[in-house]
C-alpha positions in Angstrom: -65.0 13.5 -89.4 -64.2 10.7 -86.4 -64.1 7.2 -86.9 -67.9 6.6 -86.7 -68.6 8.6 -89.2 -65.5 7.8 -91.6 -67.1 3.9 -91.5 -70.5 4.9 -92.2 -69.2 6.8 -95.2 -67.3 3.7 -96.3 -69.9 1.6 -95.6 -72.6 3.8 -97.7 -70.2 4.0 -100.7 -69.6 0.0 -100.8 -72.7 -1.0 -100.0 -71.1 -3.3 -96.9 -72.4 -3.0 -93.5 -70.9 -1.0 -90.5 -69.7 -4.0 -88.9 -68.0 -5.4 -91.9 -66.5 -1.9 -92.9 -65.2 -1.6 -89.4 -63.5 -4.9 -89.7 -62.1 -3.8 -93.4 -60.5 -0.8 -91.8 -59.3 -2.4 -88.5 -57.3 -5.1 -90.9 -56.3 -2.3 -93.1 -54.4 -0.3 -90.2 -53.2 -3.8 -88.9 -51.5 -4.5 -91.8 -49.9 -0.9 -92.1 -48.6 -1.3 -89.0 -47.4 -4.8 -89.2 -45.3 -3.9 -92.4 -44.1 -0.8 -90.9 -42.8 -3.2 -88.1 -40.6 -5.1 -90.9 -39.6 -2.6 -92.9 -39.2 1.2 -92.5 -41.1 2.2 -95.6 -44.6 1.3 -97.3 -46.1 2.6 -100.3 -49.6 2.7 -101.2 -50.2 3.6 -104.8 -52.3 6.6 -105.7 -52.5 7.5 -101.9 -48.8 8.2 -100.3 -45.8 6.6 -98.7 -45.5 5.9 -94.9 -42.3 5.6 -93.6 -40.6 5.3 -90.2 -38.2 7.9 -89.0 -35.6 7.8 -86.3 -35.6 11.2 -84.6 -32.0 11.9 -82.8 -31.8 13.0 -79.4 -31.9 16.7 -78.6 -31.3 19.2 -75.9 -34.5 21.2 -74.8 -34.7 24.2 -72.7 -37.7 25.2 -70.6 -38.3 28.8 -71.2 -39.6 29.7 -67.8 -36.7 28.4 -65.6 -33.9 27.7 -68.3 -33.8 24.2 -67.3 -32.1 21.9 -70.0 -33.5 18.5 -70.5 -32.1 16.0 -72.8 -34.7 14.3 -75.3 -34.0 10.6 -76.1 -34.2 9.2 -79.5 -37.4 7.9 -80.8 -39.2 6.6 -83.9 -41.8 8.6 -85.5 -44.3 7.8 -88.5 -44.1 10.0 -91.5 -46.5 10.1 -94.3 -46.1 12.0 -97.7 -48.9 12.0 -99.8 -48.6 11.1 -103.6 -49.0 13.6 -106.6 -52.3 12.0 -107.3 -53.5 12.8 -103.9 -51.9 15.9 -104.0 -53.9 16.6 -107.2 -57.3 15.9 -105.9 -56.8 18.2 -103.0 -56.1 21.3 -105.1 
């Protein structure tokens, strides 16, 4: 399912226009991104938890030429689904 299909499905379920649904989805994603900038964790009840984790620096080896390379530390987004969502997926 792509973004257009997702927006159409939500619009059909809520009775809102596709344009209004697109604005709502953009606002939702923007709010999540904003909150994760301020804190490191955001829990959405019944859906799951978004968390910013720091990956430590590491050394990787290119198997073709055995060259070693240092990968710097970085922040990554992790998602852990709630028990309710896990149960619905079964």
